N, C-alpha and C positions, 0 to 999 in steps of 0.2 A: 645060715639059711634064713633065719627069722628076719634079720635086717634087710635082706634082699626082698623077701616077701612084703615087708612093710613099705619098702621103697617102691615096689611095683604097684601096691594099692594106692599110694599117694600119687604116683604117676598117672594111673587110670582115672583117679578122681580129678586131677588137674586137667586131664584131657577133655572132661565133660563140663567143667565149671571154670569160670574166670572171676576176676575181681569185679566189684561194682563199677559201673560206667559213670565217671564223674560228669559226663555231659548231661546226665539225667538229673543231677543235683539241683534242687529247688522245688518250687510249687508251680504246678501247671493246671490250667483250667480251660474249659471250652469257651466258645465265643461270648456266651451270655455274661461271663465274668462275675457270676453271682454265687455259684457253688464252689466253695473253697475248703480244703482240708483244715484241720485245726479246731480250736474251741468254738469258733463261730458256727460250725456244723455239728460237732459232737462235744457236749460238755461232760467230760469224764467225771468231774466231781459230783455231778447230780445224775449221772447216767441218763442223759437226755439228748435226743436228736432234735436239731433245730431246723425248721423248714426254711430254706433260702427263698429269696424273692422270685427267682426263675429257676427252671430245671437246668441241669448241667452235670458235668463230670469233672472231678479234680483228682490229681495224683501228686504226691510229694515223694521225693527220694533224697536220701542222704549219701554222703561220700562213703560211709562205712557199711552200706548194704541194708538200710532199713527203708521202709516205705509206708505210706498211708493212702487210703483211697476214700473218696466221698462221691456217692451217686445220688442224684435226685431225678427221678423219672416219672413222667406222666404216662399212663397206660390207657390206650383207647378202648372203648367198649363198643364193638361193632353192633351189638343188639340194641344199645341205647347210647348213641353218640353224645347225648347231653349229660351222661353220667360216667365220666372217666374216673379212674383210680390213680393213686400216686404211691410211690415207693421211695423210701430213703434207706440207703445202705452205707455202712461205715465199717472199715477194716483197717488193721495195721499189723505189721510184722516185718519179715526180712525178705530180701530178694536176691537172686543170683542171675548173673549173665552166663548163659551156657555157651559152649564153644561153637555151637551151630548158629549163634546170633540171636537166639530166643531169650526171653526173660521168664524166670520162674518166681512167682510171688506167693509166698507161703505166710498166711496170716496166723496170728495168735488166736487159736480157735475159740477160746473162752471169752475173748474181748469183743468180737464182732457183733454188730447190732443192725437190726432191720425194723423199719416202721412201715406198715402197710395200711393205707387209708382207702376204704371203699365205702363211702357214705351211703350208697344206694342199696347195699347189702348188709352192712354192719353199722350199728349205732356208734361204735367206738373203734379207733384205730387199733391194730394188732401189733404189739411190740415183742420182738423175739430176738434170741441170739442168732447170729449169722456167721457162717464159716464156709468160704469157698476159695480154694487154691486156684490161682489164675496162671495161665500160660499165655504169654504173648509170643506168637510165632516169630515175629520180627518187629523192629521199630526203626524210626527215622528221626534224627534231630538235625534241624537245619534252620536257616534264616528264611522266614516266609517272604517270598518275592513281592507280595502285595502289602502286607502289614509291616514289613521290615523289622520284625521281632522274632525271637527264637520260637520255633514250632516243634511240637512232638506228635508224631503219628504212631499209634499203637495198633497192632494187628493181632486179633485174638487167635486162639489155637487153630481155628479153621481158616485163617487168613482173612476173615472179615474185618474191616477197619472200624475202629472207634472214631467218634467225632474228633476232629483235630483239636489239639490243646496248645495253649500258648503260655510262655513263661511269664508269671506275674511277680515272682520273687526268686532271686538266686539263693536266698536263705530259706530252707523249707519250713513252712508253717505246719507244725505237727503236734500231736499229743506225745506224752512220754513213749519211748520205743520199747519199754519193758511191759510185762503183764500188768494191766490196770486193775482187773477184777479177779484175783485168784480165789479159788475155793479153799476155805480154811475150816477144818473140822476141829472142834475143841477137844481138849484132853482132860481127864479127871485125875486128881492126885489123892483122893480119899474115897471111901465107900459111901455114896449118897443113899439116902432113903428114897422110897417111892415118892414121897412128897417133894423132895428136892429134885428128883428127876422130872416130875410134872412141872415144877416151878421153872426149871431150866428150859424145858420145851416151850413154856409160855413166853419166856424171855426171848427165845429164838424167833418165835412167830412175831412178837412185838418188834424186834429189831428188823425183821424182814419187811414189815409194813412201814417202819420208819424210813427205810432206805428208798421208798418210793417217793418221788418228788410230790410236794403238796399240790402242785397244779395238775397232777395226773388224776384221772377218774378211776376210783377203786373198782368200779364195775368192770372196767377194761381189764384190770388185773385178775379179777375173779374168773373172767372168761378166757384167760391166757393159760393154756395147758402147759406151756413151757415153764412159766413161773411156778406153777404148782409142782411140776416135776422136780425142779431144783430144790424147792422147799422140802418136798418129801424126802429127797436124797439126803439133805442136811439133817433132818430129824431122825432118819434111820441110822445115819452114821453116828450122831451124838448118842442116840439111845443105845446102840451097840457098845460104844466105848464105856458109857456109864454102867451098863449091865455087867460087863466083864471086870470092871474095876470095883464093883460093889462087894 
């Protein structure tokens, strides 16, 4: 009975999902050909988003079901047209082609990044974690009749089209497909004194500040509630471990 039930579950799963579509493999970008996935947009070693020359969208896909996306958008300001804002978003993770022809893009939640610049309202850009699962209702891959190159049309969950993208490389330009920024809580092997606990917390704060690229404004960090939340979570976790091991 158990083997039959397991086979039924596998059959139901395969009915809703299929393997990755190799026609998607490569790096695609919009007409500006300026925004591209990979280290030129997001430097994972420095945790830094890099502003391209022009706005645009780029997606990369692998044969084995991984993807990466890079968005650079200008946002109009109806109240003050001379003062637009800009947004950079980066994600990576895995994707599945569903049996109904749609694509499900599931990012690695902790790795996504977003940079929002609104100079007329904020003195510094706001840098946050970003996590959004995307559903593409359907997609098309074909040779563009005008440009004579491969073209990708993606349609969002509501059927609205994204700007057309064109293949710039059959080899995807991407960051590592595994988790880049895991949360690691330290462990204690002996009973520390209150002084050692305080010293350890100071080291964590120092390490947190060192991880910020030297070119970033520390005032921006102090105004970033997301950054303080993660630092508070880390300090709480380490403090709890040290307390119970003391």
